[in-house]
C-alpha positions in Angstrom: 80.4 113.4 134.1 82.8 111.4 136.2 86.2 112.9 137.1 87.8 109.9 135.5 87.3 109.5 131.8 88.3 106.8 129.4 91.8 106.8 127.9 92.2 105.9 124.2 95.3 105.2 122.2 95.4 104.5 118.4 98.2 103.8 116.0 98.5 103.9 112.2 101.9 102.5 111.1 103.4 102.6 107.7 104.3 99.0 107.9 103.8 95.9 110.2 104.9 96.7 113.7 104.9 95.3 117.2 104.8 98.1 119.7 105.4 97.4 123.4 102.2 99.0 124.9 101.4 99.6 128.5 98.0 101.0 129.4 98.0 102.9 132.8 95.1 102.8 135.3 94.5 106.2 137.0 92.8 106.9 140.4 90.1 109.5 140.7 89.8 112.3 143.3 87.1 110.5 145.2 87.7 107.4 147.4 87.0 104.2 145.5 87.2 105.8 142.1 89.4 103.9 139.8 89.6 103.0 136.1 88.3 99.6 135.3 89.0 97.2 132.4 91.1 97.4 129.2 90.6 96.5 125.6 93.0 96.0 122.7 92.3 95.5 119.0 94.6 94.9 116.0 94.9 93.3 112.6 97.5 90.5 112.7 99.7 90.4 109.7 97.7 93.2 108.2 94.8 90.8 107.4 91.2 91.8 107.1 90.2 90.0 110.3 90.9 91.8 113.6 91.7 90.3 117.0 90.2 91.7 120.2 91.6 91.1 123.7 89.6 92.5 126.6 89.4 92.3 130.4 86.3 94.3 131.5 87.1 94.1 135.3 90.8 94.5 135.5 92.3 97.2 137.8 95.8 96.8 136.2 97.4 95.5 133.1 99.0 92.4 134.5 96.7 90.2 132.4 97.6 92.4 129.3 101.3 91.9 129.8 101.0 88.2 130.3 98.9 87.9 127.1 101.2 90.0 125.0 104.2 87.8 125.8 102.3 84.9 124.3 101.0 86.6 121.2 103.0 85.5 118.2 100.6 87.4 116.0 100.9 90.8 117.7 102.1 92.5 114.5 99.9 95.0 112.6 99.7 98.4 111.0 96.7 99.5 113.1 96.3 99.2 116.9 93.3 100.4 119.1 93.7 100.5 122.9 91.2 101.6 125.5 91.1 101.9 129.3 87.6 102.4 130.5 86.6 105.1 133.0 85.1 104.5 136.5 82.0 102.3 136.1 80.8 98.9 137.3 78.7 96.2 135.8 80.3 96.3 132.3 80.9 93.0 130.7 83.0 91.9 127.8 80.2 92.9 125.5 80.3 96.6 126.5 84.1 96.9 126.7 85.8 98.8 123.9 87.2 98.7 121.3 84.3 97.3 119.4 84.7 95.2 116.3 82.1 94.4 113.6 82.4 92.6 110.3 81.2 94.8 107.4 81.9 94.8 103.7 84.2 91.8 103.9 86.5 93.0 106.7 86.5 93.8 110.4 86.1 97.4 111.6 87.3 98.7 114.9 85.8 101.6 116.9 86.4 103.5 120.1 84.5 106.3 121.8 85.3 108.5 124.7 82.4 110.5 126.1 78.6 110.4 126.5 75.9 110.6 123.9 72.1 111.0 124.2 70.9 107.5 123.6 67.3 108.5 123.1 68.3 111.0 120.3 70.8 108.4 119.0 68.1 105.8 118.6 66.0 108.2 116.5 69.1 109.1 114.5 70.0 105.5 113.7 67.4 104.8 111.0 69.2 102.0 109.2 67.2 98.9 110.0 69.7 96.3 108.7 69.7 93.2 111.0 73.5 93.2 110.7 73.8 96.7 112.2 71.9 96.1 115.4 73.9 96.9 118.6 74.6 93.9 120.8 75.4 95.8 124.0 73.7 98.6 125.8 76.2 101.4 125.3 75.8 104.7 123.4 79.2 104.0 121.8 78.2 100.8 120.0 75.0 102.6 118.8 77.3 105.3 117.3 79.4 102.6 115.7 76.4 101.1 114.0 75.2 104.5 112.9 78.5 105.2 111.1 78.5 101.8 109.5 74.9 102.3 108.3 75.9 105.6 106.8 78.8 103.9 105.0 76.4 101.2 103.7 73.9 103.8 102.5 76.7 105.7 100.8 77.6 102.5 98.8 81.2 102.4 100.1 83.2 99.4 101.2 86.1 101.2 102.9 86.7 104.5 104.7 88.9 105.6 101.8 85.9 105.3 99.5 84.0 108.0 101.4 84.4 111.7 100.6 86.2 113.3 103.5 83.6 116.1 103.9 80.8 113.6 103.9 82.5 111.5 106.6 83.0 114.7 108.6 79.2 115.5 108.3 78.4 112.1 109.9 80.6 112.8 112.8 79.1 116.2 113.2 75.7 114.6 113.5 77.0 112.6 116.4 78.6 115.7 117.8 75.2 117.3 118.3 74.2 114.4 120.6 77.0 115.0 123.3 80.7 114.5 123.7 82.0 112.5 120.8 85.7 111.7 120.8 85.8 108.8 118.3 88.2 106.7 116.4 87.2 104.2 113.6 89.3 102.0 111.3 88.7 99.5 108.5 92.2 98.1 108.9 93.8 100.5 106.5 92.5 104.0 107.3 92.2 105.5 110.7 89.7 108.4 111.2 89.9 110.3 114.6 87.2 112.9 115.5 87.5 115.3 118.5 84.0 116.6 119.5 83.1 120.2 120.1 81.4 119.3 123.5 84.2 117.1 124.8 85.4 117.7 128.3 88.6 115.8 127.8 91.5 116.2 125.3 92.8 114.3 122.3 96.3 114.6 121.0 98.1 113.3 117.9 101.6 113.1 116.6 103.6 111.7 113.7 106.3 109.5 115.3 109.3 109.1 113.0 112.7 107.3 113.3 115.0 107.4 115.1 112.8 106.5 118.0 113.2 107.4 121.7 113.8 104.5 124.1 110.1 104.8 125.2 107.2 107.2 124.9 105.6 107.8 128.3 102.3 109.6 129.3 99.8 109.6 132.1 97.5 107.3 130.2 99.9 104.9 128.6 103.4 104.2 127.4 104.8 102.5 124.4 108.1 101.6 122.8 109.2 100.6 119.4 112.0 98.4 120.6 111.4 95.4 118.2 114.5 95.3 115.9 112.1 95.0 112.9 110.4 98.3 113.8 113.6 100.4 113.7 112.4 102.4 110.7 108.7 102.5 111.3 106.7 105.7 111.1 103.3 106.1 112.8 100.5 108.6 113.4 99.4 108.2 117.0 96.3 109.5 118.7 96.2 109.7 122.5 94.1 111.1 125.3 97.2 112.7 126.8 100.4 114.0 125.3 103.5 111.9 125.7 106.6 113.4 127.2 108.7 112.5 124.1 108.0 113.8 120.7 106.0 116.6 119.2 102.3 116.3 120.2 99.5 118.6 119.0 96.1 119.0 120.7 93.3 118.4 118.3 90.9 121.3 117.7 87.2 121.1 118.5 85.2 119.4 115.7 88.4 118.3 114.0 88.6 115.2 111.9 92.0 113.7 111.1 92.3 110.9 108.5 95.5 108.8 108.7 96.6 106.0 106.5 99.8 104.0 106.6 101.7 106.4 109.0 100.7 109.6 107.3 98.0 112.3 107.9 96.2 112.3 104.5 93.4 114.9 105.4 92.0 117.2 108.1 89.3 119.8 108.1 91.2 122.4 110.2 93.6 124.9 108.7 97.2 124.8 109.6 97.2 121.0 109.8 97.3 120.0 106.1 100.4 118.5 104.6 102.6 120.8 102.5 101.7 120.8 98.9 104.3 120.9 96.0 105.4 124.4 95.2 103.9 126.0 92.1 106.1 128.7 90.6 104.3 131.4 88.6 106.1 134.2 86.7 104.4 137.2 85.1 107.0 138.2 82.5 105.4 137.4 79.2 108.1 137.0 76.6 106.8 133.9 74.7 107.8 133.7 71.0 105.1 133.0 68.5 105.3 129.8 66.4 106.6 129.8 62.8 104.5 128.3 60.0 106.5 125.9 58.0 105.7 126.1 54.3 104.7 122.8 52.6 107.2 121.0 50.3 107.3 122.4 46.7 107.5 120.6 43.4 111.0 120.2 42.0 112.5 122.8 39.7 114.1 126.2 40.0 111.7 128.8 41.6 112.1 132.3 43.0 111.6 133.1 46.7 108.6 135.3 45.9 107.0 132.5 44.0 107.5 130.1 46.9 105.9 132.6 49.4 103.0 133.1 47.0 102.4 129.4 46.6 102.7 128.8 50.3 100.1 131.5 51.1 97.8 130.1 48.4 98.0 126.6 49.8 97.5 127.8 53.4 94.4 129.8 52.4 93.0 126.8 50.6 93.4 124.7 53.7 91.8 127.3 56.0 88.8 127.6 53.7 88.4 123.8 53.8 88.5 123.8 57.6 85.9 126.6 57.8 83.5 124.5 55.7 83.7 121.6 58.3 81.1 121.5 61.0 83.6 120.7 63.8 87.3 121.7 63.8 89.7 120.7 66.6 93.0 122.7 66.7 96.1 121.0 68.2 99.3 123.0 68.6 102.0 120.5 67.9 105.0 122.7 68.8 104.9 123.2 72.5 106.9 126.4 72.2 104.2 128.0 70.1 101.6 127.4 72.9 101.1 130.8 74.5 98.2 130.1 76.9 97.1 127.3 79.2 93.5 125.9 78.8 92.4 128.3 81.6 93.6 131.3 79.7 96.7 132.0 81.8 99.8 133.0 79.8 102.6 130.6 79.3 105.9 132.5 79.5 109.4 131.5 78.9 112.4 132.1 81.2 116.0 132.7 80.1 119.0 131.6 82.1 122.7 132.2 81.9 124.6 129.3 83.4 128.3 128.9 84.0 129.6 125.6 85.2 133.3 125.5 86.0 135.4 122.6 87.3 139.0 122.8 88.2 141.3 119.8 88.8 144.8 120.4 90.4 147.4 117.6 90.8 150.5 117.1 92.8 152.4 115.7 89.8 152.1 116.3 86.1 149.4 114.3 84.3 151.0 112.9 81.2 147.9 111.2 79.6 144.2 111.3 80.5 140.8 110.9 78.9 137.6 112.7 79.9 133.9 112.5 79.3 131.8 115.7 79.5 128.0 115.8 79.7 127.5 119.6 80.1 125.3 120.5 77.2 121.7 121.2 78.3 118.9 119.2 76.7 117.2 120.5 73.5 113.6 119.5 73.3 110.0 120.8 73.1 110.2 122.9 76.3 113.9 123.6 76.6 115.9 125.5 74.0 119.7 126.0 74.0 120.4 129.4 72.5 124.2 129.2 73.0 126.6 126.8 74.7 130.4 127.1 74.8 132.9 124.6 76.4 136.3 125.9 77.2 139.3 123.8 78.4 142.7 124.9 79.6 144.6 122.0 77.9 144.5 121.1 74.2 143.3 117.7 73.2 141.4 115.6 70.7 137.6 115.6 71.1 135.0 113.2 69.8 131.4 114.3 70.0 128.5 111.9 70.0 125.1 111.1 71.6 125.3 108.3 74.2 122.8 105.5 74.6 120.7 107.6 77.0 120.4 110.5 74.5 123.0 112.7 76.3 125.1 115.0 74.2 128.6 113.8 75.1 132.2 114.8 74.4 135.1 112.3 74.8 138.3 114.4 75.3 141.8 112.9 75.2 144.8 114.9 76.5 148.4 113.8 75.7 150.2 117.1 76.7 151.4 117.2 80.3 149.5 119.4 82.8 149.2 120.0 86.5 145.9 121.9 86.4 142.9 121.4 84.2 140.0 123.8 84.0 136.7 122.9 82.3 134.2 125.7 81.9 130.8 125.5 80.1 128.6 128.6 79.6 125.1 128.1 78.4 122.2 130.4 77.5 119.0 128.3 78.0 115.3 129.2 77.5 112.7 127.2 79.4 109.2 127.4 78.0 106.1 127.3 80.1 103.9 124.3 79.7 100.2 123.8 80.6 99.5 121.5 83.6 99.2 117.9 82.7 95.7 116.8 81.9 94.7 113.7 83.9 91.0 113.7 82.9 91.6 111.0 80.3 90.9 107.5 81.7 94.2 106.0 80.4 96.1 108.6 82.4 94.4 107.6 85.7 97.0 104.9 86.2 97.2 102.6 89.2 100.1 100.4 90.6 101.1 97.9 89.3 101.4 99.4 85.9 100.1 97.5 82.9 102.8 97.6 80.2 103.1 95.9 76.9 106.1 93.4 76.6 108.0 95.7 74.2 107.4 98.7 76.5 108.8 96.8 79.5 111.8 95.8 77.4 112.5 99.4 76.6 112.1 100.4 80.2 114.1 97.5 81.7 117.2 99.7 82.4 114.9 102.0 84.5 113.1 99.2 86.4 115.9 97.4 88.2 116.5 98.5 91.8 120.1 98.7 93.0 121.9 95.5 94.1 121.5 95.6 97.8 121.3 92.8 100.4 117.9 91.1 100.3 117.0 92.2 103.8 117.6 95.9 102.9 115.5 95.6 99.8 112.7 94.0 101.8 112.7 96.9 104.3 112.7 99.4 101.4 109.8 97.5 99.8 107.8 97.8 103.0 108.5 101.5 102.9 107.5 101.9 99.3 104.3 99.9 99.7 103.2 102.2 102.6 103.0 105.0 100.1 101.1 102.9 97.5 98.6 101.5 100.1 97.7 104.8 101.7 97.1 106.4 98.3 94.9 103.5 97.0 97.7 102.5 94.7 97.0 105.6 92.5 100.2 106.3 90.6 100.4 110.1 90.7 99.1 110.4 94.3 101.8 107.8 95.4 104.6 109.7 93.5 103.6 113.1 95.0 103.4 111.5 98.4 107.0 110.1 98.1 108.2 113.4 96.8 106.7 115.4 99.7 107.7 112.8 102.4 111.3 112.7 101.5 111.4 116.5 101.5 109.7 116.7 104.9 111.2 113.7 106.8 114.8 113.7 105.5 117.3 116.4 106.5 119.4 118.1 103.8 122.9 117.8 105.2 125.9 118.6 102.9 129.0 116.4 103.4 127.0 113.6 105.2 127.3 111.1 102.3 129.5 110.1 99.4 128.9 108.8 95.9 129.1 105.3 97.4 126.2 105.9 99.8 123.3 103.5 99.1 119.6 104.3 99.1 119.3 102.1 102.3 122.0 104.2 104.0 119.9 107.3 103.3 116.7 105.6 104.4 118.4 104.6 107.7 120.1 107.9 108.5 117.2 110.1 107.2 119.7 112.6 105.8 121.7 113.4 102.7 121.9 115.7 99.7 120.1 115.9 96.4 121.7 112.9 94.7 120.9 110.7 97.8 117.2 111.7 97.9 117.0 111.1 94.1 118.6 107.7 94.5 116.2 106.7 97.3 113.2 108.0 95.3 114.3 106.0 92.2 114.8 102.8 94.3 111.3 103.1 95.8 109.7 103.8 92.4 111.4 100.8 90.8 110.4 98.5 93.7 106.8 99.5 92.9 107.4 98.6 89.3 107.5 102.2 88.0 110.2 103.3 85.6 112.5 105.9 87.1 115.7 107.6 85.9 118.3 109.9 87.4 118.5 113.5 86.1 121.4 116.0 86.5 121.0 119.6 85.8 120.7 123.0 87.5 118.1 124.7 89.6 117.5 128.5 90.0 117.4 129.0 93.7 116.2 132.6 93.3 112.7 131.1 93.7 113.5 131.1 97.5 114.0 127.3 97.9 115.1 126.1 101.3 118.2 124.2 100.2 120.0 127.1 98.5 123.4 125.5 98.9 122.7 123.2 96.0 123.1 126.2 93.7 126.8 126.0 94.2 127.0 122.8 92.1 124.9 120.8 89.8 121.5 119.6 91.0 119.9 116.1 90.8 116.3 114.9 90.8 114.1 112.1 89.5 112.2 111.6 86.3 109.3 109.1 86.3 107.8 107.7 83.1 104.1 108.3 83.3 102.0 106.2 80.7 100.5 108.4 78.0 102.4 111.5 79.3 106.1 110.7 79.2 109.0 111.5 81.5 108.0 113.9 84.4 110.4 115.4 86.9 110.1 115.2 90.7 112.5 117.1 93.0 112.5 115.5 96.5 115.2 117.8 97.7 112.7 120.7 97.5 109.4 118.8 97.6 108.2 120.1 94.3 107.5 119.1 90.7 110.1 120.1 88.1 109.0 123.3 86.4 110.7 126.4 84.9 113.3 126.7 87.7 115.1 123.5 86.5 117.4 123.2 83.6 117.9 119.6 82.4 121.3 118.4 81.3 122.0 114.6 81.4 120.0 111.5 82.4 120.6 107.8 82.9 120.0 104.9 85.2 122.0 106.4 88.0 124.6 109.0 88.8 127.4 107.3 86.8 125.4 107.4 83.6 124.7 111.1 83.9 127.7 112.6 85.8 128.6 116.0 84.2 132.4 115.3 84.2 134.4 112.1 84.5 137.8 110.9 83.5 140.7 108.5 83.8 144.4 109.3 84.4 146.7 106.8 82.7 150.0 108.2 83.8 151.1 110.7 86.5 148.8 112.9 88.7 149.1 111.8 92.3 147.0 113.6 94.8 144.0 115.4 93.3 142.2 118.6 94.4 138.8 119.3 92.9 136.9 122.6 92.9 133.4 123.1 91.3 131.5 126.3 90.9 128.1 126.9 89.3 126.5 130.3 88.8 123.0 130.6 87.4 121.3 133.9 86.7 117.9 134.7 85.1 118.1 137.1 82.2 115.3 139.5 81.4 115.0 140.8 77.9 
């Protein structure tokens, strides 16, 4: 094998980008050895048709630079770049990357290494006249072999092929020699590093903010186009760049990337973190209570009622036993003691104290306040006790607001300089079986199909915040990157957003205010729980998915990374899933809402669900605020 090997560079961006790419030509140890020729492939405007630019005899990239300056269509989510190793006699036909139209779209392919062409010819049994190699290289033969396998599989895109099956095809090629390969259908990029490779292959996930330039021995690139400020990319390269975190691929490793994210790999330690699943073994679940049927009117004794109820229940059971098929459905979720797999569903009990203290420079003569501090009472959450204490007397008006929150309107007319509001709650959170997505109607894809009256009811949770159009366009590109790389599958897209915000955004207390917009958080890549919730809500609504803001508490004894949030109320997102209902996602911790979360108030945004709010009509002056929350699990 020559001391000079080919250099490959491939990009998978989350949105349309125009990287400034420079491919470097390296000299070999022997006199006269020099890399020759370059090739570049991309999908302009994210269309199905690819453009290839090649110069098979170039000894530098002067022609590449000149061409790039004139390319108005050099904007894509996928880029393939190749500098060929020392060889002569290659023409445009044998210069990589290769492109071939298949299943209604162009496919790109690159290979670095040498394969046994005789063995490859025997392996390539697909005799389709559309999959015959045009050149004389082993690389194009491998390309045709893979496309033939995809055709035989009945797939039209890489995302349609089972990951393990795709890996098995690459392993067949791996037996034929060195097989460092990258293939793309314009949406998905699959990179394989062969077990017999004598070169290296690195990868990295490049996230904003970007360095001025990324430089390596084989190439350099920069994301200096103003439109690419917030782009994220998975990059594969023959050599590591000096900037960023680059990992060397393992032998026989396959990495599948889509829209700037690694979606699968076969090697341990490289998979993306999964949502945390919290399991507790304390089994203290209460059994359900049978409600007696309504009785006929007239005075009766308690013993008579019990006897009549038992008689009617026995009659119903006897009737059910006579049926050939009986399906039992537990309607009260609190009475369900076991999941379908037989695992116990336990409840957890929390003692929560939420105290807020206001101190003022001058006496407040008149003020009104709104308190939303009572936890939700529903099928999986039960409030055993809740007490609200205030340091100043006033008139209270209790009601349920338009979002279903239990609310207290409190008016104070006696002067005060300090107001303390304290709510203590004892809340039981019941375990629930995992959601069942086997039903076809729950396998929902974006955009959601909703009836007109459903959309009317969800309108308050469908409108994104009023931001400048340019900012919403940028956020829309970001939101669509999640949908596209997950095949527009609703749950996969939502879980991806949840995990990405947790992984890519830094939890930094004090970095934002209540006036911070979702775009501010997106641009800075930092914030606190309410910021991540607001950004998640904005992305979901831009995708046409109903989302609302939820305020409550989280028990950080489950060893969550962001423990500081236990010092105040917590915020997360609830998404309306068709044929399921509202389901919680916590982007601050990258998990689904389970028994560690206690739900209090919900609304379109923070203002609708804020725990405490008020207006001072006279007096006050400078205000000092102190909030403290303690949450302890109670074992009985």
